[in-house]
Backbone as JSON, one array per atom type, in Angstrom:
{
  "sequence": "MTAAEAEAATGRAAAAIRQKPRRGAIADGTTRTSRTVKYLLLLFFLLFVLTPVYVVLITSFKTSSDTTAAAQWSLPETWTLEPWRKAWDVLQPYMIRSLSLAIPAAIISSMIGSANGFVLARWRFPGANVVFAFILFGMFIPYQAVMLPLRTTFNELDVTRGVPTLIIAHVIYGLPICTLIFRNYYATIVPNEIIESARVDGAGLVQTYVRIILPISISGFVVTLIWQFTSVWNDFLFALFLTQQQNGPVTLGLAALSGGQKVDYAASMAGALITSFPTLLVYILLGRWFIGGLMAGALKG",
  "N": [[120.45, 79.78, 43.15], [119.76, 77.5, 45.62], [116.94, 75.42, 46.66], [116.93, 75.08, 49.43], [118.52, 77.23, 50.28], [116.91, 79.35, 49.44], [114.68, 78.98, 51.03], [115.79, 79.4, 53.57], [116.51, 82.09, 53.36], [114.0, 83.26, 53.07], [112.93, 82.67, 55.59], [114.63, 84.2, 57.24], [113.93, 86.77, 56.4], [111.25, 86.91, 57.12], [111.53, 86.67, 59.91], [112.9, 89.06, 60.42], [110.94, 90.9, 59.71], [109.01, 90.37, 61.68], [110.41, 91.13, 63.96], [110.83, 93.8, 63.58], [110.01, 96.87, 64.92], [106.82, 98.42, 65.34], [105.67, 101.52, 63.91], [106.2, 104.22, 66.04], [106.34, 102.56, 68.19], [107.92, 101.09, 71.11], [110.81, 99.22, 72.28], [109.84, 97.2, 73.96], [107.32, 96.67, 72.98], [105.24, 98.35, 73.65], [103.46, 101.35, 72.9], [104.54, 104.77, 72.38], [102.58, 106.55, 73.13], [100.9, 105.08, 74.89], [102.72, 104.56, 76.92], [103.3, 107.17, 77.79], [100.82, 107.94, 78.76], [100.6, 106.16, 80.85], [102.72, 106.97, 82.58], [101.87, 109.54, 83.16], [99.52, 108.98, 84.6], [100.65, 107.63, 86.78], [102.16, 109.74, 87.85], [100.09, 111.46, 88.56], [98.76, 110.0, 90.59], [100.87, 109.84, 92.42], [101.18, 112.55, 93.14], [98.68, 112.86, 94.27], [98.88, 111.27, 96.55], [101.08, 112.4, 97.89], [100.32, 115.01, 98.44], [98.8, 115.42, 100.94], [100.93, 114.73, 102.65], [102.7, 116.79, 102.18], [101.29, 119.01, 103.24], [101.09, 118.26, 105.95], [103.82, 118.18, 106.59], [104.86, 120.84, 106.14], [103.21, 122.24, 107.87], [104.05, 121.35, 110.33], [106.27, 122.85, 110.88], [105.45, 125.38, 111.42], [104.49, 128.38, 113.18], [102.05, 129.05, 115.77], [100.46, 131.15, 114.93], [100.6, 130.96, 112.23], [99.22, 128.68, 111.46], [96.6, 128.51, 109.98], [93.5, 128.11, 108.19], [93.51, 129.48, 105.78], [96.2, 129.69, 105.22], [97.17, 127.16, 104.88], [98.35, 125.89, 102.72], [100.56, 127.36, 102.27], [104.09, 128.08, 102.62], [105.89, 128.18, 105.75], [105.99, 131.36, 107.35], [107.72, 131.91, 109.4], [110.14, 129.72, 110.18], [110.21, 127.11, 112.5], [111.25, 124.93, 115.12], [109.89, 124.35, 117.37], [107.24, 123.13, 117.51], [108.0, 120.45, 117.01], [109.67, 119.91, 119.22], [107.83, 120.2, 121.3], [106.0, 118.14, 120.64], [107.65, 115.88, 120.84], [108.38, 115.93, 123.55], [105.95, 115.31, 124.71], [105.31, 112.82, 123.51], [107.41, 111.08, 123.96], [107.57, 109.21, 126.27], [105.36, 107.61, 125.59], [106.22, 106.56, 123.14], [108.28, 104.86, 123.93], [106.87, 102.97, 125.4], [105.28, 101.95, 123.34], [107.19, 100.74, 121.66], [108.11, 98.74, 123.41], [105.9, 97.27, 123.38], [105.11, 96.67, 120.66], [107.32, 95.28, 119.49], [107.82, 92.81, 121.08], [105.21, 91.69, 120.76], [104.98, 91.37, 117.97], [107.11, 89.56, 117.45], [106.49, 87.3, 119.08], [103.93, 86.48, 118.16], [104.61, 85.93, 115.53], [106.46, 83.78, 115.8], [104.83, 81.79, 117.03], [102.85, 81.61, 115.03], [104.47, 80.67, 112.97], [105.2, 78.08, 113.85], [102.62, 76.93, 114.02], [101.86, 77.11, 111.32], [103.72, 75.39, 110.09], [103.1, 72.86, 111.21], [100.42, 72.59, 110.33], [100.8, 72.61, 107.57], [102.79, 70.7, 106.83], [103.0, 68.59, 108.6], [100.8, 66.61, 108.89], [97.69, 65.89, 110.56], [94.85, 64.13, 111.96], [91.89, 65.95, 111.4], [93.12, 68.37, 110.79], [92.43, 70.29, 108.88], [90.04, 71.26, 109.88], [90.87, 72.41, 112.28], [92.5, 74.44, 111.22], [90.58, 75.95, 109.86], [89.1, 76.92, 112.03], [91.04, 78.51, 113.24], [91.44, 80.43, 111.25], [88.98, 81.61, 111.33], [89.13, 83.43, 113.37], [90.17, 85.69, 112.13], [88.05, 87.04, 111.09], [86.51, 88.06, 113.03], [85.34, 90.99, 114.3], [87.05, 93.69, 116.02], [85.42, 95.26, 117.62], [83.38, 93.57, 118.45], [84.42, 91.94, 120.39], [85.53, 93.48, 122.3], [84.51, 94.45, 124.82], [83.86, 91.92, 126.16], [86.52, 90.93, 126.2], [87.86, 92.8, 127.76], [86.49, 92.41, 130.17], [87.26, 89.77, 130.71], [90.06, 90.06, 131.14], [89.93, 91.62, 133.4], [88.74, 89.81, 135.19], [90.74, 87.92, 135.33], [92.6, 89.34, 136.65], [94.59, 90.82, 135.36], [96.9, 93.33, 134.9], [96.05, 96.46, 133.56], [97.59, 97.7, 130.74], [100.77, 97.64, 129.01], [101.45, 94.78, 129.11], [98.86, 93.61, 128.96], [98.03, 94.46, 126.41], [99.96, 93.19, 124.81], [99.26, 90.46, 125.1], [96.67, 90.53, 123.97], [97.16, 91.39, 121.32], [98.87, 89.36, 120.39], [97.17, 87.15, 120.4], [95.18, 88.01, 118.6], [96.75, 88.29, 116.37], [97.56, 85.78, 115.61], [95.89, 84.27, 113.69], [96.34, 85.51, 111.08], [99.13, 85.31, 110.89], [99.49, 82.51, 111.07], [98.15, 81.75, 108.71], [99.75, 82.94, 106.69], [102.24, 81.63, 107.1], [101.54, 78.95, 106.83], [100.77, 78.76, 104.11], [103.16, 79.62, 103.03], [105.02, 77.59, 103.79], [103.83, 75.44, 102.57], [104.34, 76.06, 99.95], [107.08, 76.68, 99.57], [108.77, 74.8, 100.93], [110.17, 71.77, 100.03], [108.73, 68.45, 99.8], [110.56, 66.37, 99.93], [112.6, 67.18, 101.63], [111.43, 67.13, 104.18], [110.73, 64.42, 104.33], [113.26, 63.26, 104.22], [114.34, 64.17, 106.61], [112.7, 62.82, 108.41], [113.42, 60.17, 107.83], [116.03, 60.2, 108.74], [115.57, 60.22, 111.42], [114.73, 62.49, 112.71], [112.6, 64.31, 114.78], [109.45, 66.06, 115.18], [109.94, 68.6, 116.41], [112.75, 68.84, 116.08], [112.96, 68.83, 113.27], [111.61, 71.16, 112.64], [113.16, 73.17, 114.0], [115.81, 72.85, 113.06], [115.69, 72.64, 110.27], [113.43, 73.96, 109.1], [113.19, 76.62, 110.24], [115.63, 78.02, 109.46], [115.13, 78.57, 106.74], [113.05, 80.28, 106.69], [113.1, 83.04, 106.58], [112.03, 85.0, 104.8], [109.27, 84.65, 105.21], [109.06, 85.39, 107.91], [109.82, 88.06, 107.75], [107.58, 89.14, 106.42], [105.47, 88.67, 108.3], [106.43, 89.95, 110.58], [106.65, 92.67, 109.76], [103.96, 93.09, 109.16], [102.64, 92.58, 111.65], [104.0, 94.34, 113.4], [103.33, 96.85, 112.3], [100.53, 96.79, 112.57], [100.16, 96.56, 115.36], [101.49, 98.85, 116.25], [99.96, 100.93, 115.18], [97.51, 100.6, 116.33], [94.54, 101.66, 117.96], [92.08, 101.13, 119.14], [92.18, 98.8, 120.81], [94.08, 99.81, 122.58], [92.65, 101.9, 123.71], [90.63, 100.63, 125.15], [91.92, 98.76, 126.76], [94.03, 99.85, 128.14], [95.31, 102.69, 130.0], [95.57, 106.29, 130.1], [98.01, 106.97, 131.27], [99.61, 104.74, 130.96], [99.51, 103.88, 128.35], [99.92, 103.2, 124.74], [101.54, 104.85, 121.89], [99.55, 105.83, 120.27], [97.54, 106.7, 121.95], [98.9, 108.76, 123.16], [99.23, 110.48, 120.96], [96.61, 111.17, 120.53], [96.09, 112.54, 122.9], [97.84, 114.68, 122.53], [96.66, 116.05, 120.43], [94.23, 116.76, 121.52], [91.98, 118.72, 123.62], [90.81, 122.11, 124.35], [91.87, 124.09, 122.67], [93.42, 123.34, 119.77], [96.73, 122.53, 118.99], [97.83, 122.71, 116.02], [100.27, 122.56, 114.65], [102.01, 121.18, 116.41], [100.56, 118.82, 116.55], [100.74, 117.88, 113.91], [103.54, 117.51, 113.74], [103.79, 115.56, 115.72], [102.34, 113.48, 114.45], [104.06, 112.88, 112.35], [106.34, 112.05, 113.79], [105.4, 109.75, 115.08], [105.04, 108.13, 112.88], [107.57, 107.45, 112.0], [108.89, 105.07, 113.1], [107.48, 102.82, 111.87], [107.92, 103.48, 109.2], [110.7, 103.22, 109.11], [110.95, 100.48, 109.57], [109.81, 99.45, 107.22], [111.63, 100.44, 105.36], [114.02, 99.13, 106.06], [113.31, 96.39, 105.88], [111.75, 96.13, 103.66], [112.49, 95.22, 101.08], [112.4, 92.47, 101.18], [109.8, 92.03, 101.67], [107.66, 91.92, 99.67], [108.4, 89.71, 98.13], [108.31, 87.64, 100.07], [105.62, 87.81, 100.83], [104.26, 87.17, 98.44], [105.21, 84.59, 98.1], [103.89, 83.29, 100.11], [101.27, 83.45, 99.36], [100.29, 82.29, 97.1], [99.43, 79.74, 97.13], [97.55, 77.15, 98.78]],
  "CA": [[120.15, 79.57, 44.58], [119.05, 76.23, 45.85], [115.67, 75.52, 47.41], [117.25, 75.27, 50.87], [118.98, 78.61, 50.51], [115.77, 80.25, 49.29], [113.81, 78.82, 52.21], [116.47, 80.06, 54.68], [116.39, 83.54, 53.14], [112.6, 83.67, 53.39], [112.77, 82.65, 57.04], [115.3, 85.37, 57.84], [113.15, 87.98, 56.08], [110.05, 86.89, 57.97], [111.94, 86.99, 61.26], [113.2, 90.49, 60.48], [109.68, 91.67, 59.7], [108.38, 90.23, 62.98], [111.18, 91.85, 64.97], [110.83, 95.23, 63.31], [108.98, 97.53, 65.74], [105.85, 99.24, 64.65], [105.93, 102.93, 64.0], [105.76, 104.77, 67.3], [106.46, 101.56, 69.26], [109.19, 100.96, 71.82], [111.35, 97.89, 72.17], [109.05, 96.18, 74.69], [106.04, 96.5, 72.34], [104.29, 99.42, 74.0], [103.58, 102.59, 72.12], [104.9, 105.96, 73.15], [101.36, 107.17, 73.71], [100.46, 104.32, 76.09], [103.72, 104.78, 78.0], [103.13, 108.53, 78.29], [99.59, 107.95, 79.57], [100.89, 105.4, 82.1], [103.53, 107.79, 83.46], [101.05, 110.62, 83.65], [98.66, 108.46, 85.66], [101.47, 107.4, 87.97], [102.47, 111.04, 88.43], [98.87, 111.97, 89.2], [98.53, 109.27, 91.87], [101.93, 110.25, 93.32], [100.83, 113.87, 93.66], [97.51, 112.69, 95.12], [99.32, 110.69, 97.82], [102.05, 113.27, 98.56], [99.74, 116.3, 98.81], [98.62, 115.52, 102.39], [102.24, 114.73, 103.31], [103.25, 118.16, 102.07], [100.57, 119.87, 104.19], [101.51, 117.86, 107.28], [105.22, 118.51, 106.8], [105.09, 122.28, 106.29], [102.49, 122.71, 109.06], [104.81, 121.0, 111.54], [107.33, 123.85, 111.12], [104.84, 126.69, 111.52], [104.09, 128.88, 114.49], [100.6, 128.99, 116.01], [99.79, 132.19, 114.15], [100.62, 130.57, 110.79], [98.4, 127.5, 111.22], [95.22, 128.91, 109.68], [92.98, 127.42, 106.98], [93.92, 130.23, 104.57], [97.64, 129.55, 104.99], [97.56, 125.75, 105.03], [99.21, 125.51, 101.59], [101.71, 128.28, 102.21], [105.24, 127.79, 103.41], [105.92, 128.98, 106.99], [106.66, 132.65, 107.36], [108.82, 131.76, 110.34], [110.41, 128.3, 110.41], [110.5, 126.84, 113.89], [111.27, 123.51, 115.58], [109.16, 124.3, 118.62], [106.23, 122.05, 117.49], [108.66, 119.16, 117.13], [110.1, 119.74, 120.61], [106.66, 119.97, 122.12], [105.46, 116.81, 120.34], [108.58, 114.88, 121.35], [108.28, 115.93, 125.0], [104.71, 114.63, 125.06], [105.23, 111.47, 122.98], [108.57, 110.24, 124.26], [107.24, 108.0, 127.11], [104.43, 106.73, 124.82], [107.0, 105.85, 122.12], [109.02, 103.79, 124.59], [105.91, 101.93, 125.73], [104.85, 101.31, 122.09], [108.28, 99.86, 121.25], [108.11, 97.61, 124.29], [104.67, 96.52, 123.07], [105.04, 96.18, 119.27], [108.4, 94.35, 119.16], [107.5, 91.48, 121.57], [103.96, 91.16, 120.18], [105.27, 90.92, 116.61], [107.98, 88.39, 117.47], [105.78, 86.15, 119.65], [102.88, 86.04, 117.22], [105.26, 85.34, 114.34], [107.0, 82.5, 116.15], [103.72, 80.83, 117.17], [102.27, 81.41, 113.72], [105.35, 79.81, 112.17], [105.04, 76.69, 114.34], [101.28, 76.48, 113.6], [101.83, 76.95, 109.88], [104.48, 74.2, 109.75], [102.32, 71.66, 111.58], [99.27, 72.45, 109.46], [101.19, 72.43, 106.18], [103.69, 69.61, 106.53], [102.9, 67.51, 109.59], [99.34, 66.5, 108.91], [97.1, 65.06, 111.62], [93.4, 64.1, 111.74], [91.19, 67.19, 111.76], [93.98, 69.53, 110.58], [91.71, 71.32, 108.11], [89.03, 71.85, 110.77], [91.62, 73.32, 113.17], [92.93, 75.57, 110.43], [89.4, 76.77, 109.61], [88.74, 77.63, 113.26], [92.05, 79.55, 113.44], [91.14, 81.51, 110.3], [87.73, 82.27, 111.74], [89.48, 84.55, 114.2], [90.48, 86.86, 111.34], [86.83, 87.68, 110.66], [85.82, 88.61, 114.22], [85.75, 92.4, 114.47], [87.52, 94.11, 117.32], [84.32, 95.83, 118.42], [82.53, 92.53, 118.96], [85.03, 91.22, 121.51], [86.25, 94.41, 123.15], [83.98, 94.42, 126.19], [84.17, 90.62, 126.77], [87.96, 90.8, 126.41], [88.19, 93.62, 128.92], [85.96, 91.71, 131.36], [88.13, 88.61, 130.94], [91.3, 90.5, 131.72], [89.64, 92.03, 134.77], [88.51, 88.61, 136.0], [92.05, 87.27, 135.53], [93.41, 90.27, 137.4], [95.75, 91.24, 134.53], [97.04, 94.78, 134.99], [95.86, 97.15, 132.32], [98.84, 98.3, 130.27], [101.49, 96.97, 127.92], [101.25, 93.31, 129.11], [97.54, 93.29, 128.47], [98.01, 94.66, 124.95], [100.77, 92.14, 124.18], [98.45, 89.25, 125.06], [95.58, 90.72, 123.02], [97.65, 91.46, 119.93], [99.38, 88.08, 120.0], [96.0, 86.31, 120.13], [94.51, 88.46, 117.37], [97.67, 88.18, 115.25], [97.83, 84.38, 115.28], [95.29, 83.77, 112.45], [97.01, 85.96, 109.84], [100.48, 84.73, 110.89], [99.35, 81.09, 110.73], [97.79, 81.64, 107.27], [100.92, 83.27, 105.88], [103.27, 80.6, 107.23], [101.05, 77.67, 106.28], [100.91, 78.82, 102.67], [104.6, 79.73, 102.73], [105.65, 76.29, 103.92], [103.26, 74.55, 101.54], [104.85, 76.44, 98.64], [108.55, 76.76, 99.52], [109.51, 73.64, 101.46], [109.92, 70.49, 99.3], [108.4, 67.28, 100.6], [111.72, 65.51, 100.07], [113.37, 67.59, 102.82], [110.73, 66.64, 105.35], [110.85, 62.96, 104.36], [114.66, 62.95, 104.56], [114.51, 64.38, 108.05], [112.03, 61.71, 109.14], [114.23, 58.97, 107.65], [117.2, 60.35, 109.61], [115.18, 60.1, 112.81], [114.4, 63.79, 113.3], [111.22, 64.46, 115.18], [108.74, 67.3, 114.77], [110.65, 69.8, 116.91], [114.06, 68.91, 115.43], [112.78, 69.23, 111.88], [111.23, 72.56, 112.59], [114.24, 74.05, 114.45], [117.05, 72.7, 112.29], [115.48, 72.71, 108.82], [112.42, 74.93, 108.66], [113.47, 78.0, 110.66], [116.63, 78.74, 108.65], [114.63, 78.96, 105.39], [111.78, 81.0, 106.92], [113.37, 84.5, 106.77], [111.06, 85.82, 104.05], [107.98, 84.59, 105.89], [109.14, 86.17, 109.13], [109.8, 89.45, 107.38], [106.2, 89.54, 106.17], [104.65, 88.7, 109.5], [106.97, 90.98, 111.51], [106.22, 93.97, 109.29], [102.5, 93.15, 109.3], [102.26, 92.67, 113.05], [104.52, 95.57, 113.99], [102.49, 97.98, 111.84], [99.16, 96.69, 113.17], [100.24, 96.86, 116.8], [101.92, 100.22, 116.45], [98.88, 101.84, 114.76], [96.25, 100.25, 116.99], [93.99, 102.62, 118.9], [90.89, 100.63, 119.84], [92.65, 97.98, 121.94], [94.74, 100.7, 123.56], [91.64, 102.72, 124.41], [89.83, 99.79, 126.06], [92.71, 97.86, 127.63], [95.06, 100.61, 128.85], [94.92, 103.99, 130.49], [96.39, 107.35, 129.51], [99.38, 107.0, 131.85], [100.38, 103.55, 130.59], [99.09, 103.46, 127.03], [100.9, 103.35, 123.66], [101.75, 106.14, 121.31], [98.3, 106.34, 119.69], [96.86, 107.45, 123.0], [99.67, 110.02, 123.31], [98.92, 111.36, 119.86], [95.25, 111.68, 120.78], [96.2, 113.53, 123.95], [98.5, 115.84, 121.97], [95.73, 116.84, 119.57], [92.99, 117.08, 122.22], [91.89, 119.98, 124.35], [89.96, 123.15, 123.81], [92.55, 124.73, 121.53], [94.31, 122.36, 119.18], [97.98, 123.01, 118.4], [97.93, 121.9, 114.78], [101.66, 122.35, 114.26], [102.5, 120.11, 117.25], [99.86, 117.58, 116.16], [101.35, 117.4, 112.68], [104.87, 117.02, 114.08], [103.56, 114.29, 116.42], [101.94, 112.46, 113.48], [105.29, 112.49, 111.63], [107.18, 111.34, 114.7], [104.84, 108.41, 115.32], [105.12, 107.33, 111.67], [108.95, 107.12, 111.68], [109.28, 103.65, 113.32], [106.96, 101.92, 110.84], [108.63, 103.8, 107.96], [112.04, 102.63, 109.22], [110.82, 99.04, 109.42], [109.6, 99.16, 105.79], [112.86, 100.73, 104.61], [115.0, 98.1, 106.35], [112.86, 95.04, 105.54], [110.81, 96.18, 102.58], [112.87, 94.5, 99.88], [112.01, 91.06, 101.33], [108.37, 91.95, 102.03], [106.81, 91.51, 98.57], [108.74, 88.34, 97.79], [107.78, 86.73, 101.07], [104.17, 87.85, 100.78], [103.83, 86.39, 97.27], [105.53, 83.18, 98.34], [102.89, 82.73, 101.02], [99.9, 83.84, 98.95], [99.94, 81.69, 95.81], [99.03, 78.32, 97.27], [97.04, 76.83, 100.06]],
  "C": [[119.33, 78.3, 44.73], [117.77, 76.47, 46.64], [115.91, 75.75, 48.89], [117.67, 76.66, 51.18], [117.8, 79.6, 50.39], [114.85, 80.18, 50.51], [114.43, 79.51, 53.42], [116.36, 81.57, 54.56], [115.0, 84.03, 53.47], [112.37, 83.67, 54.89], [113.42, 83.82, 57.71], [114.52, 86.64, 57.58], [111.91, 88.06, 56.94], [110.39, 87.23, 59.4], [112.24, 88.47, 61.42], [111.94, 91.33, 60.5], [108.99, 91.59, 61.05], [109.08, 91.03, 64.05], [111.15, 93.34, 64.76], [109.7, 95.91, 64.11], [108.04, 98.35, 64.88], [106.17, 100.72, 64.83], [105.34, 103.48, 65.29], [105.83, 103.81, 68.46], [107.84, 101.58, 69.86], [109.6, 99.51, 71.85], [110.47, 96.84, 72.84], [107.64, 96.0, 74.09], [105.0, 97.53, 72.66], [104.52, 100.64, 73.14], [103.98, 103.75, 73.01], [103.72, 106.6, 73.82], [100.93, 106.44, 74.96], [101.44, 104.5, 77.21], [103.55, 106.16, 78.59], [101.9, 108.59, 79.2], [99.86, 107.25, 80.91], [101.69, 106.24, 83.06], [102.74, 108.97, 83.98], [100.11, 110.17, 84.76], [99.45, 108.21, 86.94], [101.85, 108.71, 88.64], [101.26, 111.64, 89.16], [98.64, 111.3, 90.54], [99.62, 109.61, 92.89], [101.61, 111.59, 93.96], [99.61, 113.76, 94.61], [97.91, 112.19, 96.49], [100.21, 111.67, 98.59], [101.49, 114.62, 98.97], [99.45, 116.41, 100.32], [99.95, 115.51, 103.17], [102.86, 116.1, 103.29], [102.6, 119.08, 103.11], [101.0, 119.55, 105.61], [102.95, 118.34, 107.57], [105.42, 120.02, 107.0], [104.36, 122.82, 107.52], [103.28, 122.45, 110.33], [105.94, 121.97, 111.82], [106.78, 125.25, 111.27], [104.61, 127.08, 112.97], [102.56, 128.82, 114.6], [99.85, 129.99, 115.13], [99.73, 131.85, 112.65], [99.69, 129.42, 110.48], [96.92, 127.88, 111.1], [94.8, 128.18, 108.39], [93.4, 128.16, 105.71], [95.37, 129.98, 104.22], [98.11, 128.1, 105.01], [98.45, 125.27, 103.88], [100.49, 126.32, 101.51], [102.88, 127.76, 103.06], [105.24, 128.62, 104.68], [106.58, 130.32, 106.8], [107.85, 132.65, 108.29], [108.99, 130.29, 110.61], [110.83, 128.08, 111.84], [110.43, 125.33, 114.17], [110.51, 123.33, 116.87], [108.05, 123.25, 118.61], [106.85, 120.66, 117.61], [109.12, 118.9, 118.54], [108.91, 119.47, 121.52], [106.08, 118.56, 121.91], [106.34, 115.73, 120.94], [108.5, 114.79, 122.87], [107.03, 115.15, 125.46], [104.77, 113.13, 124.7], [106.35, 110.54, 123.42], [108.23, 109.02, 125.16], [106.27, 107.05, 126.41], [105.21, 105.95, 123.78], [107.74, 104.67, 122.73], [108.06, 102.64, 124.91], [105.45, 101.21, 124.42], [105.93, 100.38, 121.55], [108.31, 98.59, 122.09], [106.87, 96.76, 124.1], [104.77, 95.87, 121.69], [106.1, 95.13, 119.0], [108.1, 92.96, 119.75], [106.25, 90.86, 120.95], [104.2, 90.62, 118.77], [106.08, 89.64, 116.6], [107.23, 87.15, 118.0], [104.76, 85.61, 118.71], [103.48, 85.42, 115.98], [105.83, 83.96, 114.64], [105.9, 81.45, 116.29], [103.05, 80.54, 115.87], [103.11, 80.53, 112.81], [105.23, 78.35, 112.57], [103.65, 76.13, 113.89], [101.26, 76.19, 112.1], [102.6, 75.68, 109.43], [103.71, 72.93, 110.04], [101.12, 71.47, 110.63], [99.61, 72.19, 108.01], [101.9, 71.14, 105.9], [103.57, 68.42, 107.48], [101.43, 67.28, 109.87], [98.89, 65.61, 110.05], [95.6, 65.08, 111.4], [92.73, 65.39, 112.24], [92.02, 68.43, 111.54], [93.24, 70.66, 109.86], [90.66, 72.01, 108.98], [89.73, 72.83, 111.74], [92.02, 74.6, 112.44], [91.75, 76.52, 110.14], [89.0, 77.54, 110.85], [89.77, 78.73, 113.55], [91.76, 80.73, 112.52], [89.88, 82.27, 110.66], [88.0, 83.49, 112.62], [89.8, 85.83, 113.44], [89.23, 87.71, 111.04], [85.98, 88.2, 111.84], [86.24, 90.03, 114.44], [86.15, 92.72, 115.89], [86.35, 94.55, 118.2], [83.46, 94.76, 119.06], [83.1, 91.87, 120.21], [85.64, 92.2, 122.52], [85.78, 94.37, 124.6], [84.17, 93.04, 126.84], [85.67, 90.44, 127.08], [88.38, 91.61, 127.63], [87.69, 92.97, 130.24], [86.81, 90.5, 131.72], [89.43, 89.0, 131.61], [91.06, 90.98, 133.17], [89.44, 90.85, 135.71], [89.83, 87.92, 136.29], [93.01, 88.16, 136.29], [94.71, 90.63, 136.67], [95.78, 92.77, 134.53], [96.87, 95.43, 133.62], [97.12, 97.93, 131.96], [99.44, 97.53, 129.17], [101.33, 95.46, 127.96], [99.88, 92.88, 128.59], [97.47, 93.41, 126.95], [98.83, 93.61, 124.24], [99.96, 90.87, 124.03], [97.36, 89.38, 123.99], [96.05, 90.71, 121.58], [98.26, 90.13, 119.46], [98.25, 87.14, 119.63], [95.36, 86.72, 118.8], [95.46, 88.36, 116.15], [97.92, 86.77, 114.81], [97.16, 83.92, 113.99], [96.02, 84.2, 111.21], [98.44, 85.39, 109.77], [100.44, 83.24, 110.51], [99.03, 80.92, 109.25], [99.0, 81.88, 106.4], [101.94, 82.17, 105.92], [102.8, 79.28, 106.66], [101.2, 77.69, 104.75], [102.36, 78.92, 102.25], [105.28, 78.38, 102.77], [105.12, 75.3, 102.89], [103.81, 74.85, 100.15], [106.35, 76.27, 98.54], [109.23, 75.47, 99.88], [109.17, 72.38, 100.67], [109.6, 69.32, 100.24], [109.59, 66.38, 100.87], [112.55, 65.86, 101.29], [112.73, 67.04, 104.06], [110.89, 65.12, 105.46], [112.26, 62.56, 104.72], [114.9, 63.12, 106.07], [113.85, 63.26, 108.86], [112.83, 60.41, 109.04], [115.46, 59.02, 108.59], [116.87, 60.34, 111.09], [114.85, 61.42, 113.46], [112.91, 63.83, 113.63], [110.61, 65.77, 114.71], [109.54, 68.52, 115.16], [112.0, 69.95, 116.21], [113.95, 69.34, 113.98], [112.45, 70.69, 111.76], [112.41, 73.5, 112.94], [115.41, 74.02, 113.5], [116.86, 72.9, 110.79], [114.55, 73.85, 108.41], [112.78, 76.36, 109.01], [114.53, 78.68, 109.82], [116.16, 79.17, 107.28], [113.34, 79.76, 105.51], [111.96, 82.53, 107.02], [112.33, 85.33, 106.06], [109.68, 85.8, 104.7], [107.96, 85.4, 107.15], [109.18, 87.67, 108.83], [108.38, 89.96, 107.14], [105.39, 89.68, 107.46], [105.13, 89.75, 110.49], [106.54, 92.36, 111.07], [104.71, 94.14, 109.51], [102.1, 93.39, 110.76], [102.76, 93.96, 113.68], [103.68, 96.76, 113.58], [101.13, 97.96, 112.49], [99.19, 97.08, 114.62], [100.55, 98.33, 117.02], [100.76, 101.21, 116.17], [97.57, 101.6, 115.5], [95.83, 101.34, 117.99], [92.87, 102.04, 119.74], [91.28, 99.75, 121.01], [93.27, 98.85, 123.02], [93.72, 101.5, 124.36], [90.89, 101.89, 125.45], [90.67, 99.09, 127.11], [93.85, 98.56, 128.34], [94.48, 101.9, 129.34], [95.9, 105.02, 129.92], [97.82, 107.32, 130.03], [100.21, 105.75, 131.5], [100.03, 103.0, 129.19], [100.17, 103.66, 125.97], [100.83, 104.7, 123.01], [100.48, 106.7, 120.66], [97.49, 107.12, 120.69], [97.57, 108.79, 123.24], [99.37, 110.98, 122.21], [97.52, 111.97, 120.01], [95.27, 112.74, 121.85], [96.85, 114.82, 123.43], [97.56, 116.68, 121.13], [94.42, 117.2, 120.26], [93.06, 118.42, 122.9], [91.0, 121.0, 123.66], [90.56, 123.84, 122.59], [93.61, 123.8, 121.02], [95.56, 123.02, 118.63], [98.25, 122.16, 117.15], [99.39, 121.64, 114.42], [102.26, 121.21, 115.1], [101.84, 118.79, 116.91], [100.46, 117.0, 114.88], [102.74, 116.85, 112.91], [104.75, 115.68, 114.8], [103.17, 113.16, 115.45], [103.15, 111.97, 112.7], [106.19, 111.66, 112.53], [106.7, 109.89, 114.89], [104.91, 107.53, 114.06], [106.57, 106.87, 111.34], [109.31, 105.66, 111.96], [108.75, 102.69, 112.25], [107.63, 102.22, 109.48], [110.03, 103.19, 107.98], [111.98, 101.13, 109.03], [110.63, 98.68, 107.93], [110.87, 99.41, 104.97], [113.89, 99.61, 104.82], [114.61, 96.71, 105.82], [112.01, 94.99, 104.28], [111.18, 95.34, 101.36], [112.55, 93.01, 99.95], [110.49, 90.93, 101.49], [107.53, 91.37, 100.89], [107.1, 90.05, 98.2], [108.19, 87.35, 98.8], [106.26, 86.67, 101.08], [103.65, 87.05, 99.62], [104.12, 84.91, 97.46], [104.5, 82.53, 99.21], [101.48, 83.01, 100.59], [99.46, 83.09, 97.71], [99.46, 80.25, 95.93], [98.46, 78.12, 98.64], [95.57, 77.1, 100.26]]
}
């Protein structure tokens, strides 16, 4: 055997030793014990999260006599859909108002945030960083600090309390987070060469944004639409201060359903499930683009 052949054989033996898994190890390098512990922890957290869901679900099918503290873990003795019918009868008009509120508010704030993010990321101007800092400052102002001044402002402007008032409030409060997401998204995803080519071809700011930027912004819009829709749909504080019971969103309807001297726990649980369906449906339809778009807009800027 020549020296070259001996050296090649030694290299193959060393490579085989390196590739040979350790005893009790799996192909990816983890041991069976560590993988078992990981899955047990995941199972524990899954049960921890799903336990309240189980209680809410089975309670929503119980009669009033079954909704006691002693029987909260037990399956219904008599399965009934009456709590669901009662909850739907109460929440139906509130659901319609919430849809007419959450969809426009999410779309408008996302569109304005997209335009802001593009200008701040790719079309620089003197004082851009200062403007961006002031926009971000709005994210750190708590709702409670501006609620009374905001209500007074709407009263002075003679804006009718209801869905239009909430749309304006949520669009304004949603602009900072939407601007941040889109600014970082455009700073990460859009190459400078595309913007420079558009300028050379004579495209202005609006043309560049409409013809080039918007078609590649789907992932960013998915993130902001999900974020804004969920925030607007679940909001209670703005609804409490800026609307009334007869023209408020679904959170006020859910509060009305669970209020009173004697609480109908079955109907309240059914109402909680009904009000969660729209946001769950949004995550199911758009969820596969959510993480990718969020990471694309969170790693730079």
